[in-house]
N, C-alpha and C positions, 0 to 999 in steps of 0.2 A: 721492203716490208711485206710480210705475209698478209694477204687479204682475207678477212673473215667471210665465210659463206653467208649468203643472205637467206633469211627465212621469209618466204612469201606471205604477206598479210592477207587476211580474209576480211572483207568488208571494212578495210581500213584499220583493223585491229590485229595485233600479233597473235598467231596461233600457238606460239610457245615462247618461253622466255630464255634469254641467253645471258651468259656472263663469261668472262675470260680473264686470264692473267697475261699481262703484256710486259715485255722486257727484251733485252738483247745482251747475251744469249738467253734463251728461254726453254730449250728442249729438255733441260734437266729438271724443270719445275715439278714439284710434287703437289702443287695446289690443285690441279685437276682431279687427282685421286681423292683429296680431302672434300672438296665441294660436291663432287659427283656422289660420293657416299652420303653426304648430307641431304641432297635432293632425294635420293632413293629412300632414305630413312624417314623422311617427312612426307612421302607420297607425291613429291613434285616430279613426276615421271616424264613430263614434257619439258623440263628444264635441262639445259646442257651447259657445260663449262669446259672451255678449251684453252689452249695456249697459243698466243699470237706473238711472233717475233716482230719487234718494232723498235726502231732507233728513236732517240729523243726528237730529232727533227721531223720524224714521220708521225708523231703522236697527234698533233692537231688535226691533220687530215683524216687519220684513222677514226678519231672520236667524232668528228663532224659527219663522217659517212655512216655511222651506226644507225640502224633503223629502230623503230619503236619497240621491237622485241627485246632490245638489249636492256637488262636491268642494272648491270654494273660491271666495273672493271677492277681487277687487282693490279697494282703497279709495282714492279720491282725495278732494280737498277737497269738503265740510268734514267728512269722516267719520273722519279718522285717529285722533283722540283717543277718539272714541266707540267705535271698533272695539276699541281696547285695553281699554276698560272692560268690554265685554260678553264678552270671551273667557274661556274656562275656564282657559287657560294661555297663557303668552307667553314669547317668547325673552328672555333677559337684555338683549339689545341694544335691543329695542323698549321694554322697561321703563325702561331707562336714558334713552332719548331721549324717552320719554313719549308715543309715538304709534306706530301700526301702519298699514301699507298693505296687509296681507295677512291673510286669515283662511283657515285650512285645516281642513277637516272631519276629525275624528279617528275612530278605530274605535269609540269609545264614543258617537259622535254629537255630542260637544262640539266647540268651535272653538279652534284654536290661533292666536295672533297673532304676526306677525313684521313686521319692517321691512326689506323688500328694497331700499328707496331707499338705505339705508346700504350694503348689499352692492353695489348698482349703482354708487354713487359710488366705492367702493373699487376696483372692477374698472376703471373708466374711468381713475382717477388712477394706478393701478398700471401700466396700459398707457402712461401718460405718463411713467413713470419714478420716481414717488414711492413711498416706503415700502420696497418690496422691492428697489429698485435694478435692476429689470429692465423691459424694454419698449422702446418706440421711442426713448426718451431716457434717458440715464443720470442717476440721481439725484445731485444735487450736495451735498445737505446731509442729515445724519441726526442727530437727528430733523428731519423737514421743517418748514419755516416755512409756515404756512397762514393765509390771511386769508379770513374769511367776511363777505360783504356781506349785511346783512339779519338780522332777528331773528324771523322767523315760523316756520311749520311746516317748511319745507324747510331752514331753518338748523339745526334740530334734527338732521336727517339728516346735514347737512354736518359738524356737530360730531362725530357718531358716526363718520363716515368718517375725519375727522382723527385721532381717537383710535385707530382701527383701523390707520391708516397710521403710527402711532408718534409723532405730534405730542405735545409736552408742554405747549406754550402755543399758543393760537389767538387771533389778532387778530380781534376782532368789531367790525364797523363797523355801527352802527345809526342809523336816523333818529330813533327814540324812545329817550331815555335809559333809560327803565324796561325796555326790551326786554332789555338785558344782565342786569338783575336777574332777569327772568323766566327767563332761560336759565342762570343760575348753578347751580340744582339739577341741571340736565342735565350741566353741566361737572363738577360734583362726582361725580355717579354714573359718569361716564366716566373720571374720574381725570385730567382736564386742567385747565389754568388759562386763564381768559379775560382777555385784555388789551383792555379797552374803548377804542374810538376814536370820537369824535363824527363825525357825517356830514360836517360841513364840513372835516374833516381826512382824508377818505377817500383822497386822492391819496397821502399818505405811506404808507398801509397796503399799497400795491402792491409794496413791496419785500419780496417773498415768493417761495417756490418755487411756490406755487399760490394763485390767487385763485378762490374759489367765490362766484359772484354768485347770490343767491337772492331778489333784490328784484323787485317787479312790473315789468311793461313800462313803459319810459320813465324809471324812477327813477334809473338810473345813466347815462343817455345823455350827460349833461353831462360825465361823467368821461372820455369818449373822447378829447377834445381836450386834456386836462390831464395824463394819466398818462404818466410816463416808465417804459417797460416794462423790467423787469429781465431781462438775458440768462439764458436757461435756465428762465425761469418758465413757468407754464401757466395758462390761463384756462379755467375751467369755468363757463359761463353756463347756468343751469338753464332759461332760456327757449328756445323754439323757434319761436314764431310771434308777430310776424314775425321772420324770420331772413335775414341776420345782424343782430343788434343793433348799434348804433353802437359799443358797447364791444368786441364780438367782431370787427367789421370793423377797428377800430383795432389790435387785438392782432394780427390776421392780417397787416395791412400792415407790422407791425414784426417779423414772423417768429416770433411767439409761437404755440405750438400751442394751438388752441382746440377745446373740446368743448362740445356743446350739450345741451339738454334731451332731444333725440331720442336721443343716446347714452345718457343716463340711462334714458329710457323703455324702450329695448331691454334694457339691462343688468339693470334691476330685474325685467323680465318673464321673463328667463331663469330666475332663481331661483324666481319664482312658479310658472312652468310645471313645474319639477322637483318642487316641493312639492305641487302639485295632482295631478300624474300619478304620482308615485313613481318616475319615470324618472331614471337617474343623470345624464343630460346632455341639455339642451335642444338642438334643432336650430338653432343660432344663425344659420347662413347663410340658411336658409329664412325664419326670422323677421325677419332684417334686410332681406331682399329684399322681403318683404311690407310692411314699414314704409316702405321707400323708395318702393315703388309707390303706397302710399296717400297719401304726401305729394305725389308728382308729380300724382296724379289730383285732388288738392284745389287744385292750382295754387299 
């Protein structure tokens, strides 16, 4: 585990505030670019945001050793379930989906867990016209019909987003039959019903208002040439490298609005930034530009 550098306190109080993204591997993370730009844009020049490589077994010791200067942590794989377990308190949404991607230091020194992946997905899909009926495209169906591809950790956030958007039944397409059973308690906690579809019947599940793909790179590539895209539907592909995925390229070619993992990365970071800093609104444009520049620089 990489050890975070300590910031010496003055008179028992932190001289600067710190935050970081933790996971393993973590060197590829774009989060430091996003949050650092947010600090600069809001004049928080003594705030820093770094990346810390940390395995799941190492997270409790890491968090326990953080000093009072630490405002929060962003958690990526494989730490999201562990983060929820070690928090002193948690948002109802993170409890329902069973994982958290955010830890926020409280006034009493404890940590509060939240899942801003859900918040980010809701924001992106509402911009696409789902749920609230506002945004770039008018919503056609209420409640929305949503299909989720995959049964892993990101699928948990997708189910949470679907519930927040008013879906009553979510079509869940999984490669492992037992994955649906593993997500059934999440659905119950969220108040939605899962309609399980086997992976070899995935094409039929694209008859939806929104398809959220949460599967690993390459897993859904074969569907690109098979899907008949529904007019008015939206594709949210949680991947962003490489981009576009074959599925995203096919959707774009058929005029279907497509959103990527980069859209999610930014949207979830905005909520994290506000919770870390206590500011009412994150500087979205500055953070977006920093993300776009970081992606360009990586080629």
